[in-house]
N, C-alpha and C positions, 0 to 999 in steps of 0.2 A: 445599417444592420450588420451584426457580427458576421464576417466572412461572406457577405452577400454576393460579392463578386465571384466567389468560387462555388457558390451553392449549386449553380446549374451544371457544373462540371463533375460533381460527385458521382452521378450514375455512370459517367464515362470513366472516371478514375478507377472504379472497382472492376471494370470489365477487362477481360483478357482477349476478347475476340473482335476488337475494333478494326474497322476497315473503312476505306473511302473517306467521306466528308467528316464522319465522327472522329476518325483517327487524326485527320489533319487539324480539326478544331482543338482536340486535346493537346496535340503537339505544340500548337501555337500558344495555348494557355500555359503549358508547362515551361515553355521558353521564358515566360515573363514572371512566373510565380514559384519562388523557391519553396514556399511552404507546401504547395501541392506536389512539387517534385519529391520532397522528402516524404510526404504522405504516400505517394505511389510506391516509393522504395520500401517503406515500412510494411504496407499492406501486401506487397508481392514478395517480400522476403520469405523464404521457406521456414516453416516451423522448426524450432530446435527440439530434437528428441532428447529429453533429459534422462530417459530410462529410469524413471522414478520407481518402477516396480521391479527392476532387475537387481540382481546382486552386484555389488560394486567390486567385489574382490578384496575388500578390506573390512574386517570385523574385529573390533577390539573386544576380546573375550573378558568376561568378568574376572577381576583381579589384576588386569593389565595396569601398569603404572604409566601415567602421563604426567611428567614433572612430579609435583607433590600430591597428585590425585590418584585414587584407585578406582577404576571403572567398576560400576555395579551391573549395569544392563543397558541395552539400547532401548530408548523410549520413543523414538520418532525417526522417520526416514522421509526425506523430500527429494526433489529433483536434483539438488546440488549438494546435499549434506546429510549426515546422520547425526542424531542427537543422542547422547548417552547421559545417564545419571551416574554421578561419581561422588566420592567423598574425599575430603582432604585428609591425608594420612596422619596429621598431627592434631588438627582441631576437630575433626569429624564433621565439618560443615558439608552439607549436601549442596552440590552445584550441578549445572548442566554443561556438558562439553559438546560443542558443535564442531564436527570434523567434515571438512570438504571432501566430496567424492574424489577418489583417485582418477577416475576416467575423464574428469573435466579439467584436470590440472593444466592441460595444454590448450583449453578452449580460450577464445579471444576474450581478454579482460576478466576471465573468471576469478583469478586470484586477486586482482586489483579490487574487484567488487566485494569479494569476501573480506578483504582487509578493510575496505571502506565501511562495510557493515559493522565491523568491530570498532573502528575508530569513532563512527558516529554514535554507536550505542554507548561507548565509554564517555563521550562528550556530554550526553544528555543526563540530567540528574533527576528528572521527574519520576515520582512513584508510578506514573502511568506509562513508563517506557521500560522494557525489560533491560536490566542493567548488564553491561559487559564488564567483567572483572579483570580479565587479562587475555593475552593472545600469545600463540606460540606456533611451533611447527614440529610435527612428528619426525622421527628419524627417517621414515620412508618418504618424507617430502610434503605430506598433506598439511596445510595450515589448519589450525583449530582455534576456537575462542572459548573462553570459560565464562558462563553467564549464571545469573541467579537461577536457581531451580524453582519452577512454578508448579504448584499443585492446582489442578482444575482442568479446563478444556477451552479450546478456541471456539469462537462463536459459530464457525462453520459446522464443527462437530455438534454443537448444541442444536443448531437448526436441523441437522440430519437426524439427531436422536429424538428431539421433542417437537419439531415443527416451529411455526412462527412464535415470536416472543411478544409478550404483552407490551402495549404502548408505553406504559409508565416505566417499565424496565428498560425499554429501548432508549427513552429519553435520558434515564440515569446513566446508561452505558455511554451514550453520545456525549454527555457533558464531561465524563471522565476522559474520553478520547480527545475532546477539545482541549482539556487541561494539559495533556501530553503534547498535543500538536502545537499549542501556542509557544512552548519553549523551543520546539524544533524550528518552527517558522521564524521565531524571533532571532534564532541563530543562523538563519539563512538556509535551512534544510527543508526540502520538500520531499515528502515520503514517496509519492508516486505509485504506491501499491497498496493502498488501503482496501481492505476487503474483510469479510468475516473470518477467514482463515488466519489473518494477521492481527486479530484482536483476541486476546486471551483473558478469560475470566477466572480469576483466582479469588482469594479472600484475605482480608486483613485479620490481625489477631483477634479482633472482636467479632469476627464472622461476617462483617459487612462485605458486599461484593467489591472487587477491585479489578478494573479492566486495564490491561497493559498492551501497548502497541509493540508488535514484533517486527523484525526483519527490515532493516534499513539498507539492504544489499543493493537495491536499485534506486535509492534516494538520490535526489539532486542535491549535492553538497554545496556548502558556501563556496564562493569563488576561490578562496585560498586553499581549498582542498580538492579542486577539480583538475586532475591531470589532463593534459592536452589529448583530445581524441577519445576520451573514455566513453562519452556518449556520442557515438558516431552516427552519421546518416546511414539509414538502412538497418538500424538495430531497434526493434520495437521493445520498449520497456513498459512493463505493467501487465495487469490482468484484464484482458479485453472487455469483459462485461462491465467492469467498474471504471474504465478509462474515460476521461473527459474528451469532448470533441477536439479540443486543442492539443491534448496529449496524443491523440491518434494521428494528428498531423505532424507534430514535432515534440518529442520527449525533451529535447534540449531547452526549449524556450518557455516551458511552463512556469507558473508561479504558485503561490499557496492556494490559489483558487481552484487548481486542479484537485487538491486534496479535499476541498469543500465538496466538489462534485462527487468524488469517489466515496466520501463519507455519506453523502446523500444516497448514492446507489446502494451502499451497504445498509443504511437504515431502512430503505425500501425493502431490501431482501429480508432483513431481520423481522420486520413487522408483518410482512405479507407471505413470506416463504417462497417468493418468486422474484425474478430479476425485472428491472424496469423496461428492458428491451428483450424481445424474443431472440433466442440464440439459434433458432432453426436456420438451416442453411450453412453457408460458408462464413469464415471470419470476416471476409470483405463485405458480405451482406449485413452482418451485424454492425460493422463500422458505418455502413451507409445509413442504417436505421438511427444510430447515435447522432450522425451528422444532420439528418434531415427530418426526423420524426420526434414528436413529443413522447415521453414515457407513457406506458399504459396507465390508465387511471388507477389511482391507489385507493381502492374502496375499503380495504381492510383496516385502515388506520383511522383514528379519531380525526376530525376535520382539521384541528389545529396542527397536529403532527403531519398530516398529509400536506398541508400548505407549506410547512417548513421544508419538508423533503422536496416538494416541487420547486421551491426557490433554489435549493441546492443544485437541482438538476436543470436549471436554466441553461440553454445552449450557449448564450453569450456570457462570458465571464463577468462583464460589468453588471449583468442582471442578477447575479448570485449574491449571497452574502460575501462581502469583500474580504473577510477574514474570519477566523473561528471565534473571535470575540463577538462579532455580530451574530454568528450562528448560535453561540451559547446563550446570548441574551434572548434570542427568539425561542430557544428550547426552554429556558427557565420561565418565560412568560406563560407557556402552556403547562408547565409542570406545576406552577403556582404553589410552591412549598418553600420552606426556609432552607432546605438542603440545596435546592436548585439555585436560589439567590446567593447562598454562601459560595457555591461553586463558581458562579459568574464573577463574584467579587475577587475570588482567588485568581481566576484567569486574567482579570483586568490588572491585578497587582503584578502578575508575572509579566504581562505585556508591557506595563510601564517600566518595570525594572530592566527588562531587556532593551527597551528603547532608551535607557539612560536616565529615566525619570523615576527614581525610587520613592516618590512621595506616596 
């Protein structure tokens, strides 16, 4: 059974008040188990205060020039960056400019991760990934990237505005995410932070919905793009409620199946309006639930979709869909429409092409 040897130690691993026999038992286990040593370091690492709601000290005023772009307005603010709408001074093209917060310039690996987000976004060509157009640095030192400008809203915002999303729409969104992920996975990239806030729903010119994957800043890159020490022990990567059991133990060693889990947790949230595991209590208590408990029954979804999501959330990676091709086939089988089948065929073609078999 997956990680069965460690299962009994999880309640000890998350406690900070161990003494006596329990402390000695855990010490002996940690001496022999590198994965549990890393998990203990990750869970006990202090949370990083990103100051997302605080002023950064840098605001690009409307009219400011950034290379050949003129800033229109700030349109988004996160823990590590501010996003502005801008226009090219010659072509008039509208773009988004993502600027790293000044206060985290000196934070460990912050600039490297921002650069990696830009490089990975530029490498992927799928219409289901937000395209990165170029990259630069402000005179004051902050790096920035220029991205396609998207009209619409992320799925977290949609949940908060309108509540759970109908099963048919969730399946359609999921198939589009699988189409973006298959290219990333085929190029050796694991996103590691799939969640509703990182899935953006916009529209094609004909008005049909188009879902794009955002933010590859903590993605696991292919080996040729991995600087030594960038994903160090003691650094927790990802959004805890959507992280797989193995990612909670070691962000460095995960594969594409961790994205299958995170997408399953995301679909659970979209269709039900709640998370698969209760977030009451501390982060380590949530981690313990993910390690040891099944997700809460998904009664809000149609039976077929609920079963697909349950398979995504299997604790053992070998018990999940082994890639997003398998997941897409399962989704299309319950969608039972021509659009779903066509999407699966497209995903399969992309997978074959990236594997070197373009037939």
